[in-house]
C-alpha positions in Angstrom: 135.1 115.5 100.3 132.2 116.7 102.3 132.4 120.3 103.5 131.9 121.4 107.0 128.9 123.5 105.9 127.2 120.5 104.5 127.9 118.5 107.6 126.4 121.2 109.7 123.4 121.5 107.5 122.8 117.8 107.8 123.2 117.8 111.5 120.8 120.7 111.8 118.3 118.9 109.6 118.4 115.6 111.8 118.1 117.6 114.9 115.2 119.8 113.6 112.3 117.2 114.7 113.8 117.1 118.2 114.0 120.8 118.6 110.5 121.2 117.2 108.8 119.6 120.2 109.6 121.7 123.1 106.7 122.4 125.4 106.8 126.1 124.5 106.5 125.2 120.8 103.7 122.7 121.5 101.7 125.4 123.2 102.5 127.8 120.3 101.0 125.2 117.9 97.9 124.6 119.9 97.4 128.5 120.3 97.8 128.7 116.5 95.1 126.1 116.1 93.0 128.0 118.4 93.4 131.2 116.5 92.6 129.4 113.2 89.4 128.0 114.8 88.3 131.4 116.0 89.1 132.8 112.5 86.5 130.5 110.9 83.7 131.6 113.4 82.6 134.8 111.6 82.2 132.9 108.3 80.4 130.2 109.9 78.0 132.5 111.7 77.2 134.3 108.5 76.1 131.4 106.5 72.6 132.0 105.4 69.8 131.0 103.1 71.0 133.9 100.7 74.8 133.2 100.6 74.8 129.5 101.2 74.0 128.5 97.5 76.9 130.7 96.4 79.2 127.8 97.3 78.2 126.4 93.7 80.3 129.3 92.1 83.1 129.3 94.8 81.7 132.3 96.6 80.1 133.1 100.0 81.3 132.0 103.3 81.2 128.2 102.9 84.4 127.9 100.8 86.1 130.1 103.4 85.0 127.8 106.2 86.1 124.6 104.4 89.6 126.3 103.6 89.8 127.3 107.3 89.4 123.8 108.4 91.9 122.6 105.6 94.4 125.0 107.2 93.9 123.4 110.7 94.3 120.0 109.2 97.6 121.1 107.6 99.1 122.8 110.6 98.1 119.7 112.9 99.4 117.3 110.5 102.9 119.2 110.3 103.0 119.2 114.1 102.4 115.6 114.2 105.2 115.1 111.7 107.6 116.8 114.0 106.6 114.8 117.1 109.8 113.4 118.6 107.7 111.3 121.1 109.7 112.5 124.0 107.7 112.7 127.2 107.2 116.0 129.0 107.6 115.9 132.8 105.0 116.9 135.1 105.0 120.6 136.1 104.5 124.0 134.6 105.4 122.7 131.1 102.7 120.0 131.2 100.1 122.2 132.7 100.6 124.9 130.0 100.1 122.1 127.2 97.0 120.8 128.9 95.4 124.3 129.2 96.4 125.2 125.7 94.7 122.1 124.4 91.6 122.6 126.4 91.3 126.2 125.2 91.7 124.9 121.5 89.0 122.3 122.0 86.6 124.9 123.3 87.2 127.2 120.4 86.8 124.3 117.8 83.7 123.1 119.5 82.2 126.6 119.3 82.7 126.6 115.5 81.4 123.2 115.0 78.3 123.9 117.1 77.6 127.0 115.0 78.0 124.9 111.7 75.5 122.3 113.0 72.8 125.1 113.3 73.6 126.1 109.7 73.0 122.6 108.1 69.8 123.7 106.3 71.6 126.5 104.4 74.0 124.0 102.7 72.9 122.5 99.4 72.3 118.8 99.6 75.3 116.8 98.1 76.9 119.7 96.5 77.5 121.7 99.8 77.3 119.0 102.4 79.7 116.4 100.8 82.8 118.7 100.8 82.0 119.7 104.3 81.6 116.2 105.5 85.0 115.4 103.7 87.0 118.1 105.5 85.3 117.3 108.9 86.4 113.7 108.6 89.9 114.9 107.9 89.6 117.1 110.8 88.5 114.4 113.0 91.3 112.0 112.0 94.1 114.4 112.5 92.8 115.7 115.9 92.3 112.4 117.2 95.9 111.6 116.4 97.0 114.8 118.0 95.0 114.1 121.1 96.6 110.6 121.4 100.0 112.1 120.9 99.5 114.7 123.6 98.2 112.0 125.9 101.4 110.1 125.5 103.7 113.0 125.8 102.0 114.7 128.8 101.2 111.7 131.1 100.8 113.9 134.3 97.7 115.6 132.5 96.5 112.7 130.5 93.2 112.5 132.2 92.3 116.2 131.4 93.7 115.9 127.9 91.6 112.6 127.4 88.3 114.3 128.8 88.8 117.3 126.5 89.6 114.9 123.5 86.5 112.9 124.2 84.3 116.1 124.4 85.8 117.3 121.0 85.3 113.9 119.4 81.5 113.9 120.5 81.1 117.4 118.9 82.9 116.3 115.7 80.7 113.2 115.5 77.6 115.3 115.9 78.7 117.8 113.2 79.6 115.1 110.7 76.3 113.3 111.4 74.3 116.5 110.9 76.0 117.1 107.5 75.8 113.3 106.5 72.0 113.3 107.1 71.4 115.9 104.4 70.6 113.8 101.4 69.1 114.9 98.0 65.5 113.9 97.5 66.5 111.6 94.6 68.9 109.7 96.8 66.3 109.2 99.5 63.8 108.0 96.8 66.5 105.6 95.3 67.2 104.1 98.8 63.5 103.4 99.4 62.9 102.0 96.0 65.8 99.6 96.3 64.5 98.5 99.7 61.0 98.0 98.3 62.5 95.9 95.3 64.4 93.7 97.8 61.2 93.1 99.9 59.3 92.2 96.8 62.0 89.8 95.7 
């Protein structure tokens, strides 16, 4: 016989995803993402020619920056897993979500723009490849989050779309900036292969 306690626990477990997607909790999640983005900023700003290479031994600000983005990816992924896909009606709740999302986008762009200016302090391949990897994860989950919010908050879809597009442009710029930092040996290898093809 199944006890009432077990039945109650099962019922609560099934109801959890629905309860997890109230407008207030969505705002809380977006606010958390904003806070996490701002927490990365001091470490991003401190990256220099002196401490950048310390990444090789797991020290300096770069590992902290990567872990900060990893935390954002996990938080956003968990939020998406709890998405009940129920729309939120126009009004104060929708407005609050839109405002919270735009605030997050602004904070995240600030960090990304700082990192773009610090590319020269990352060691080619050793430092840039982990950065590109986490930025691509960040891009993927935030794209999905943006589409989810557009579907849920139809009354503010245009605002969320505009903010999402702005964020995507900045993420693309950051990924491209780090992707373009190649070791000299790799550059030489590419040119050598091109010359071999031309001769053939």
